[in-house]
C-alpha positions in Angstrom: 208.0 125.8 52.1 207.6 125.3 56.2 209.0 127.9 58.2 210.6 129.8 55.0 209.1 133.6 54.5 209.5 133.9 50.6 208.9 137.6 50.5 211.3 138.3 52.9 213.8 135.7 52.0 213.8 137.5 49.1 214.1 140.9 50.5 217.3 139.5 52.2 218.6 138.7 48.5 218.8 142.1 47.6 220.7 143.6 51.0 223.7 145.5 50.8 225.6 143.1 53.4 227.2 140.0 51.7 226.8 138.1 54.8 222.8 138.6 54.7 222.7 137.6 51.1 224.8 134.7 51.7 222.4 133.2 54.6 219.5 134.3 52.1 220.7 131.9 49.2 222.1 129.2 51.6 218.2 128.6 52.7 217.0 129.1 49.3 218.9 126.1 47.7 217.4 124.0 50.1 214.0 125.0 49.2 214.2 125.8 45.3 213.9 122.2 44.4 210.1 122.1 45.3 208.2 123.3 42.4 205.6 125.3 44.4 208.4 127.0 46.5 209.8 127.9 42.8 206.5 129.6 41.5 205.8 131.6 44.8 209.7 132.7 44.8 209.5 133.7 40.9 206.0 135.4 41.5 207.5 137.6 44.6 210.6 138.8 41.6 213.1 136.6 43.3 214.4 135.1 40.1 215.6 138.7 39.0 217.6 139.0 42.4 219.2 135.4 41.8 220.1 136.1 38.1 222.2 138.9 39.6 223.9 137.0 42.3 224.9 134.7 39.5 226.4 137.7 37.3 228.2 139.4 40.3 228.7 137.6 43.4 231.5 135.9 44.7 233.1 133.3 47.4 230.1 131.2 49.3 227.4 133.7 47.6 228.0 133.0 44.3 228.3 128.7 45.2 224.8 129.0 46.8 223.5 131.1 43.8 224.7 129.1 40.9 223.4 125.7 43.1 219.9 127.6 43.4 220.1 128.6 40.0 220.9 125.1 38.9 218.3 123.5 41.0 215.5 126.0 39.6 216.4 124.6 36.1 216.1 120.9 37.1 212.2 122.0 37.9 211.7 123.3 34.6 211.4 127.0 36.0 213.5 130.0 35.2 214.6 129.3 31.6 213.0 133.1 30.6 216.2 134.3 32.6 218.9 132.2 30.6 220.5 134.7 28.5 223.7 135.0 27.0 225.1 136.7 29.6 224.9 134.2 32.4 225.8 131.5 29.6 229.0 133.9 29.0 229.5 134.2 32.8 229.0 130.3 33.9 231.7 129.1 31.0 234.2 131.6 32.3 233.8 130.7 36.0 234.7 127.0 34.5 237.4 127.9 32.8 239.1 130.3 35.3 237.9 129.9 38.8 239.6 127.2 41.1 236.5 126.7 43.8 235.4 123.3 43.8 231.6 124.4 45.0 231.5 127.0 42.4 232.5 124.9 39.9 229.5 122.2 40.6 227.0 124.9 40.5 228.1 126.2 37.2 228.6 122.7 35.7 225.1 121.8 36.8 223.7 124.8 35.0 225.2 124.5 31.7 224.2 120.7 31.4 220.9 121.9 32.3 221.0 124.1 29.3 222.3 121.7 26.9 220.3 118.5 27.6 217.2 121.1 27.3 214.9 120.3 24.5 214.8 122.9 21.7 211.6 125.6 22.4 211.2 128.4 20.2 212.9 131.4 21.5 211.7 134.3 23.2 212.9 137.6 23.0 216.3 138.5 25.7 216.6 134.6 25.6 219.5 132.6 24.3 218.9 131.5 20.4 219.3 128.4 20.8 219.7 125.1 23.3 222.1 122.6 23.3 225.9 123.1 22.5 225.1 126.0 20.5 224.0 127.9 23.3 227.4 127.8 24.5 229.3 128.3 21.2 229.5 132.6 21.9 230.7 131.7 24.9 233.4 129.2 24.3 234.5 131.5 21.4 235.6 133.7 23.9 237.6 131.0 26.1 238.6 128.4 23.8 240.2 126.5 26.6 236.5 125.6 27.8 236.8 122.3 26.4 240.4 121.4 27.8 239.5 122.6 31.5 236.4 120.6 31.4 238.2 117.2 30.6 240.7 117.9 33.0 238.4 118.2 36.0 237.5 114.5 35.3 240.8 113.9 37.0 239.6 116.0 40.1 239.9 114.1 43.6 236.5 115.6 44.2 233.7 112.8 43.2 230.9 115.2 43.0 232.8 117.2 40.6 233.7 114.7 38.6 230.4 113.4 38.3 229.5 117.0 37.1 232.0 117.2 34.4 231.5 113.9 33.2 228.1 114.5 33.0 228.5 118.2 31.1 230.5 116.4 28.6 227.7 113.5 28.2 225.2 116.0 27.4 227.3 118.0 24.8 228.3 114.6 23.2 224.4 113.7 23.2 223.4 117.1 21.9 226.3 117.0 19.2 225.6 112.9 18.1 221.8 113.2 18.3 220.6 116.7 16.8 223.9 117.5 14.2 223.3 116.0 11.0 226.1 117.4 9.1 229.8 117.5 9.7 229.9 119.3 12.9 229.5 116.6 15.4 232.3 114.4 13.6 234.8 117.3 14.6 233.5 117.6 18.0 233.9 114.4 19.0 237.7 114.2 17.4 238.4 117.3 19.6 237.3 115.4 22.6 239.4 112.4 22.0 242.9 114.6 21.5 242.0 116.0 24.7 242.2 112.3 25.9 238.9 112.3 27.2 238.7 108.6 26.4 241.7 108.1 28.6 240.4 109.9 31.7 236.8 108.1 31.6 238.5 104.8 31.2 240.9 105.7 34.2 237.4 106.5 36.5 235.4 103.5 35.2 238.7 101.3 36.3 239.1 103.2 39.8 237.5 102.5 43.2 235.5 105.5 42.8 232.8 103.7 40.3 230.1 103.7 42.8 230.1 107.8 43.4 230.4 108.0 39.5 227.9 105.6 38.0 225.5 107.1 36.6 227.4 109.4 34.3 229.7 106.7 33.7 227.1 104.5 32.3 225.8 107.4 30.4 229.1 107.9 28.4 229.0 104.1 28.2 226.1 104.1 26.2 226.9 107.2 24.2 230.2 105.4 23.3 228.0 102.7 21.7 225.7 105.2 19.9 229.0 106.8 18.8 229.7 103.7 17.1 226.5 103.0 15.6 226.2 106.5 14.1 229.5 105.5 12.3 228.8 102.1 11.2 225.2 103.4 10.0 227.1 106.0 7.7 227.4 104.9 4.5 230.9 104.7 2.9 230.6 107.3 -0.2 233.3 108.1 -2.5 231.3 111.1 -3.7 232.1 112.4 -0.4 235.5 114.0 -0.1 236.7 112.9 3.2 235.6 109.5 2.2 237.6 109.3 -0.9 240.6 110.7 1.1 240.6 107.9 3.6 240.4 105.3 0.7 243.2 106.7 -1.1 245.1 106.8 2.0 244.8 103.3 2.4 246.2 102.9 -1.2 249.0 105.3 -0.7 250.2 103.9 2.7 250.8 100.6 1.2 253.9 102.1 -0.8 253.0 101.4 -4.0 256.0 102.6 -5.8 257.3 99.1 -4.8 255.1 97.6 -7.6 255.5 99.7 -10.4 255.5 96.6 -12.5 252.5 95.5 -11.3 250.5 99.0 -10.7 251.1 100.3 -14.1 251.0 98.6 -17.6 252.1 100.6 -20.7 250.0 100.0 -23.7 251.3 100.2 -27.2 249.9 103.9 -27.5 252.2 104.6 -24.1 249.3 105.5 -22.0 249.1 103.7 -18.5 246.4 101.5 -16.9 246.1 101.3 -13.4 246.9 98.2 -12.4 243.8 95.6 -12.4 244.6 94.1 -8.6 245.4 97.9 -7.1 242.7 96.9 -4.5 242.6 93.4 -4.5 246.5 93.6 -3.6 245.3 95.1 -0.7 242.7 92.5 0.8 239.6 93.8 -1.1 237.6 91.2 -2.9 237.2 93.2 -5.9 238.5 96.3 -7.6 235.4 98.5 -6.3 236.2 98.6 -2.5 233.0 101.3 -1.8 230.3 98.4 -1.5 232.6 95.8 0.9 232.0 98.3 3.7 228.5 97.9 3.7 228.4 95.9 6.8 230.5 98.0 8.9 229.7 101.7 7.3 232.4 103.9 7.7 233.2 102.3 10.9 235.0 99.8 9.3 237.2 102.4 7.1 238.0 104.4 10.5 239.5 100.8 11.9 241.5 100.1 8.8 242.8 103.6 8.4 243.7 103.6 12.4 245.7 100.7 12.3 247.6 101.7 9.1 248.4 104.9 10.7 249.5 103.7 13.8 251.5 100.3 12.1 252.5 101.7 8.7 256.0 99.7 8.5 254.2 96.8 9.5 251.4 97.2 6.5 253.9 97.6 4.0 256.0 94.9 5.1 253.1 92.7 5.0 251.6 93.5 2.0 255.3 93.0 0.3 255.5 89.3 1.7 251.6 88.8 0.5 253.0 89.6 -3.0 255.6 86.9 -3.3 253.0 84.3 -2.2 250.6 82.3 -4.6 247.1 84.6 -4.9 245.4 82.0 -2.9 247.6 82.1 -0.2 247.6 85.7 0.8 246.1 87.0 3.8 243.2 89.9 2.8 244.5 92.4 5.4 241.1 94.8 4.3 239.2 92.2 4.8 240.3 91.1 7.8 240.1 94.3 9.1 236.6 94.9 8.4 235.7 91.2 10.6 237.8 92.2 13.5 235.5 95.4 13.3 231.9 93.3 12.8 233.1 90.7 15.7 234.0 93.7 18.0 230.8 95.6 16.7 228.6 92.4 17.9 230.6 91.1 20.7 229.8 94.5 22.6 226.1 94.6 21.8 226.7 98.1 20.1 223.1 97.9 18.6 221.5 97.4 21.9 220.8 100.2 24.1 221.0 99.2 27.4 221.2 102.7 29.2 217.7 103.0 30.7 217.8 99.3 31.7 220.9 99.4 33.4 220.4 102.8 35.3 217.5 101.0 36.8 219.5 97.7 37.7 222.2 99.9 39.5 219.4 101.7 41.5 217.8 98.1 42.4 221.1 96.0 42.5 223.9 96.0 44.6 227.6 97.4 43.7 228.5 93.7 43.0 226.9 94.0 40.0 228.8 96.8 38.5 231.5 94.0 37.1 228.6 93.1 34.7 227.3 96.1 34.0 230.5 98.2 33.2 232.9 97.3 30.2 235.7 99.9 30.3 237.3 97.6 27.1 234.9 99.0 24.8 236.2 102.7 25.3 239.6 100.5 24.0 238.3 100.1 20.7 241.0 101.1 18.6 243.4 98.8 20.7 241.3 96.0 20.5 240.6 96.4 17.1 244.6 96.3 16.4 245.1 93.4 18.8 242.5 91.3 17.0 243.9 92.1 13.4 247.2 91.0 14.4 246.1 87.5 15.9 244.5 87.4 12.7 247.4 87.4 10.7 249.2 85.4 13.0 246.6 82.5 12.9 246.7 82.9 9.3 250.4 82.5 9.3 250.1 79.4 11.9 247.5 77.8 9.7 248.9 77.7 6.6 245.3 79.3 5.5 243.8 79.6 2.1 241.1 82.1 0.7 238.9 79.3 1.1 239.4 79.4 5.1 238.9 83.0 5.3 235.8 82.6 7.3 237.2 79.7 9.6 240.3 82.2 10.7 237.3 84.8 11.4 235.7 82.3 13.6 238.9 81.6 15.7 239.3 85.1 16.3 235.7 85.7 17.5 236.4 82.9 19.7 239.8 84.2 20.5 238.3 87.8 21.4 235.3 86.4 23.1 237.7 84.8 25.6 240.1 86.9 26.0 237.9 90.4 26.1 234.7 88.6 27.5 236.6 86.9 30.3 238.9 90.2 31.4 237.7 91.6 34.5 236.8 95.3 35.0 240.1 96.4 36.1 242.3 94.5 34.0 244.2 96.7 32.1 244.1 96.8 27.9 248.0 96.2 27.9 247.3 92.8 29.8 244.6 92.1 27.1 246.6 93.2 24.5 249.7 90.5 25.4 247.0 87.8 26.4 245.8 88.1 22.8 249.0 87.9 21.0 250.2 85.4 23.0 246.8 83.1 23.3 248.0 79.5 22.4 246.7 78.1 19.1 245.9 74.7 20.5 244.4 76.1 23.4 242.3 78.5 20.9 241.4 74.9 19.2 240.4 73.1 22.3 238.2 76.2 23.1 236.5 76.0 19.8 235.9 72.4 20.1 233.9 73.0 23.7 231.5 75.5 22.1 230.9 73.2 19.4 229.7 70.7 22.1 227.7 72.9 23.8 226.1 74.0 20.4 225.2 70.4 19.7 224.1 69.7 23.2 221.7 72.5 22.7 220.3 71.6 19.7 220.5 67.6 20.3 221.3 67.6 23.9 218.0 65.0 24.2 219.3 62.5 21.3 222.6 62.4 22.4 222.2 61.7 25.9 219.9 58.7 24.6 222.8 57.6 22.4 225.9 58.1 24.8 223.5 56.0 27.6 223.5 53.0 25.1 227.0 53.7 23.7 228.4 53.8 27.3 226.7 50.2 27.9 228.0 49.0 25.0 231.2 50.1 25.7 231.2 48.4 29.1 230.5 45.3 27.5 233.1 45.6 25.1 235.6 46.3 27.7 234.4 43.7 30.2 234.7 41.1 27.6 238.0 42.4 26.9 239.7 42.7 30.4 238.0 38.9 30.9 239.8 37.4 27.8 242.8 38.7 29.4 242.4 36.5 32.4 241.5 33.8 29.3 245.1 34.4 28.0 246.7 34.0 31.4 249.6 36.1 32.7 252.5 35.8 34.7 253.1 37.3 37.8 256.7 37.7 40.5 256.0 36.0 43.8 256.7 38.4 46.4 259.6 37.0 49.0 258.3 35.0 51.9 254.9 34.2 50.0 252.8 31.6 52.0 251.3 28.7 50.0 247.4 29.0 50.2 247.0 25.8 51.9 249.4 27.6 54.7 252.5 25.4 53.8 255.4 27.4 54.7 257.3 27.7 51.3 260.1 30.1 51.7 262.7 27.6 50.6 260.8 27.0 47.6 260.1 30.6 46.4 262.4 33.4 46.2 262.4 36.7 44.5 262.7 35.0 41.2 260.2 32.6 41.0 257.0 33.1 39.8 253.0 32.4 39.4 251.1 32.0 36.2 247.3 32.1 36.5 244.7 31.7 33.8 241.2 31.4 33.5 239.3 28.1 32.9 237.2 28.5 29.4 234.2 28.0 31.5 235.0 31.0 33.5 234.2 29.2 36.8 237.9 28.4 37.8 240.7 30.2 38.4 244.1 28.0 37.4 247.6 28.7 38.9 251.1 27.3 39.6 254.1 28.3 41.0 257.3 28.3 38.7 261.1 28.9 39.4 261.3 30.6 36.3 259.3 31.6 32.8 261.1 29.4 30.7 263.2 30.2 27.8 261.1 32.8 26.2 258.6 35.4 27.8 255.7 34.1 25.6 255.8 31.1 26.7 252.7 29.8 28.4 251.8 26.7 30.7 249.3 24.1 29.7 246.2 24.3 31.7 247.0 20.4 33.2 250.5 22.2 34.6 248.4 24.5 36.5 247.3 22.0 39.3 246.2 25.0 41.8 242.7 26.5 41.1 239.7 28.8 42.7 236.3 28.0 42.5 235.0 31.5 41.8 231.5 30.8 43.3 233.0 31.0 46.6 234.7 34.1 46.4 233.4 36.9 49.1 235.9 39.6 47.8 238.5 41.0 45.9 241.2 43.7 47.6 243.9 45.7 46.4 246.2 48.7 47.5 245.9 50.2 43.6 244.7 53.5 43.5 242.7 54.7 40.6 245.1 57.8 39.9 247.8 55.4 40.0 247.1 53.5 37.3 248.4 55.3 33.9 246.0 56.7 31.5 244.5 54.9 28.8 246.1 57.2 26.1 249.4 55.8 27.1 250.8 53.6 24.5 251.6 49.8 25.5 255.2 50.0 24.9 255.2 53.3 27.6 253.1 50.7 30.3 255.5 47.9 29.8 258.6 50.5 30.8 256.4 51.4 34.2 256.7 48.3 36.4 254.7 48.2 39.8 256.5 47.6 42.8 255.7 44.3 43.9 255.8 45.5 47.8 253.1 48.4 46.8 251.1 46.3 43.9 249.1 43.9 44.8 245.4 41.8 44.2 244.1 39.9 46.4 241.3 37.2 46.7 238.8 36.3 49.3 236.4 33.8 50.8 234.8 33.3 54.1 236.2 31.5 56.9 232.9 30.0 57.4 230.3 29.1 54.8 227.0 30.2 55.2 224.2 27.8 57.0 222.2 27.6 54.1 224.2 28.2 50.9 222.9 26.9 47.6 225.2 28.8 45.7 228.0 25.7 45.8 225.9 23.7 43.9 225.1 26.3 41.7 227.4 26.2 38.0 226.8 30.0 37.3 227.2 31.2 41.1 230.0 33.7 39.5 227.3 35.1 37.8 224.9 35.9 40.3 224.0 39.4 41.6 226.4 41.0 43.7 226.3 44.4 46.0 228.1 47.2 44.2 231.5 48.7 45.8 232.3 52.1 46.0 235.6 52.9 45.1 237.1 55.1 47.9 240.7 57.1 48.2 243.1 54.9 50.4 246.3 54.6 51.7 248.6 51.5 50.5 248.1 50.1 54.4 244.4 50.5 53.7 243.4 48.0 51.2 240.4 48.4 48.8 238.0 45.7 49.6 235.2 44.8 46.8 232.4 42.6 48.3 231.0 39.9 46.3 228.0 39.3 48.9 224.8 41.0 49.3 224.3 39.8 52.8 224.4 42.3 55.2 225.3 39.7 57.5 228.2 38.8 55.7 230.2 42.1 56.3 230.8 41.1 59.5 232.3 37.4 59.0 235.8 36.8 59.2 237.4 36.3 55.8 240.6 34.7 54.7 242.7 34.9 51.6 242.7 32.7 48.6 245.2 33.7 46.3 247.7 37.2 45.9 249.0 38.1 42.9 251.9 40.8 42.2 251.4 42.4 38.8 254.8 43.6 37.5 252.7 46.4 35.9 250.4 49.0 36.0 248.5 47.6 33.0 248.4 44.0 34.0 247.1 45.3 37.5 244.4 47.2 35.8 243.5 44.4 33.3 243.2 41.7 36.3 242.1 43.9 39.0 238.9 45.1 36.7 239.0 41.9 34.9 238.2 40.2 38.3 235.6 42.7 39.5 233.5 42.8 36.2 233.7 38.9 36.1 231.9 39.2 39.7 229.4 41.0 38.3 230.9 44.5 39.9 232.1 47.8 38.3 235.7 48.8 37.0 237.7 51.4 39.2 241.1 51.8 37.6 241.7 54.7 35.6 243.2 52.8 32.7 239.8 50.7 32.2 237.4 53.7 33.0 239.3 55.7 30.5 239.3 52.9 27.7 235.6 52.6 28.0 235.6 56.4 27.7 237.0 56.1 24.2 235.3 53.2 22.8 232.0 55.1 23.7 233.3 58.3 22.0 234.5 56.9 19.1 231.1 55.2 19.0 229.5 58.7 19.1 231.8 59.8 16.4 230.8 57.4 13.8 227.0 56.9 15.1 227.3 60.9 14.4 228.6 60.4 10.8 226.0 58.0 9.9 228.0 56.1 7.3 226.2 53.1 6.1 227.9 50.8 3.3 224.4 49.1 2.6 223.2 52.4 1.6 225.8 52.7 -1.1 225.2 49.2 -2.3 221.3 49.9 -2.7 222.0 52.9 -4.7 222.7 50.6 -7.9 226.3 50.4 -7.3 226.7 47.0 -5.7 229.2 46.2 -3.0 231.8 48.7 -2.5 235.0 47.7 -3.0 237.7 49.0 -0.2 240.8 49.4 -1.8 244.1 47.4 -0.6 246.4 49.8 1.8 249.6 48.0 0.8 252.4 50.5 0.6 250.3 53.1 2.7 251.5 54.8 5.5 249.5 55.9 8.2 248.6 59.8 6.8 245.8 58.1 4.2 242.0 58.0 4.0 239.1 56.4 2.1 236.9 58.9 0.4 233.8 56.6 0.7 231.7 58.8 -1.2 233.8 58.5 -4.3 234.1 62.3 -4.8 
């Protein structure tokens, strides 16, 4: 009120000159939002003149008058002057006037009228508030709703916000206050005007920040609407519900099933097909109760799918009729299941309007991606896409009636992955295509990952303990396996120009066709080897131990170096035949055993028979180039790292599998960890199977203690790999 003379302002509003009136209401719009100023303004008779300007002014004077009147209503003042003339005038402006500044004020006034609570009407006032207050004026201007929806595509963001806020007020009033049949008709009218498409485009646009509050309210009202339909019980005594259910039956083209649909008895009377509704996918011949979970929303989704895909619906039912009953896909039940999945996914029962408004006010716009979910506005398209995915999965998996719950769970995971992972700006057509093209194997992988997460949440602490135990056991098991590979011995091709370990030139004795045989002694203390010109007549011929004249005392080994990368070794999943077909290049794959050039001054290890099993430093695998071999030290002395080393033996594995066996075998024999991918994978496989067996908790001794004696394991003679043993005897 500072600097504003209210009596003078009111007097200037009644001037005969439009310029004077315009300046007066221009000043008024910035002060009228103060309740104390509004009281003084009303007491000085200003409200009468303001209403006169709303009814008769034009141009900017009208725009300022509408803005002032709407702000007065926002502070809950001036309601006594809201009559049918004012409502009709404002509705007329919304329908016929093109100026944006006038439309903003007009829509703000209508929004305030519709949103107002319903006090007892006084003499001269409109009889009611809410949408009912607009009905007489809308009857005069029936294009009101159409023009209102068209304003949502305006380039003026403030006008879009006002129009959407008015639509929200109309929807809220219709949904929450009308208990009859009017609100479904009103919502249907808005949907026919493509209000969903207009709001969906706004929610995906860059204008989101300017329209955040009305858009979020529309999203929340969509949830309220879905919840209202879900809570509506399907009552076959209601004409509309009975007509919808009859349409589901008639759309199935029952004439194609005359012999099944009607059966004539001896008297010539006709009876209904006993599977009239079960043929459509219901569980019984009384389908009304099956809508208990989804309510009328489930019936709407099913009828919407049939209306848009009637030919596919008939074709599907015709195909199902030629299948055994247990193999038929229950179309109706599948539709209701998809409705329930979407209802749960979008958390329709959770009203987050108030919390989200505060969230928007406090947080940055980067959180809009989490708050706004425009795909909920495309409910019908998502339901149809999910239902078609259900049919595809049913067919792909060869499901039976007993597998219905399993397919429902797969569809739930599919929709969670695609719809839940979609960004705010992702187009609904892309979402539909992704749902339809989602690979079944990938879906199964997602399902297993979810199972693992569930088990981890429930049994995480216990599983971690079991995994640690099994990992250690698997490491010891694989260590023994790798060392036994060394005990079994192996042939290695000699590299051209190879020098003997004593330093003697052996180029004349060694050629590209010569071989070296190496083998670990039974006491695991010495590595014996010798060079041969050939491998003998058969590849499986092995030299006797006394033929291996050279040996290395493993207690003097300082390190094992190699140029074998962990990524270069094939996965443990590869078969042995595959590994044999992948020879390792002798020029790039080698294993070298080293010792120190001079023994340490005080070394008690040379006379220690168990020196090879002493504690050694842990080596760390690093990525390296072939020209930079990896070294694995066998010493815990810091000074040893500076001492000079000399090679004792170099091996050139012929295959990657052999390289993995001998490199990791030597490392683990010296007390170090394996570093190749194949050995690591093998440890993981052994540990994984151990965990699965531990979880199964199958014990033969418990069966024996049950009084049945020892369990007799049947013979596998004559069986292929596709068999199982029923341990429970069931």
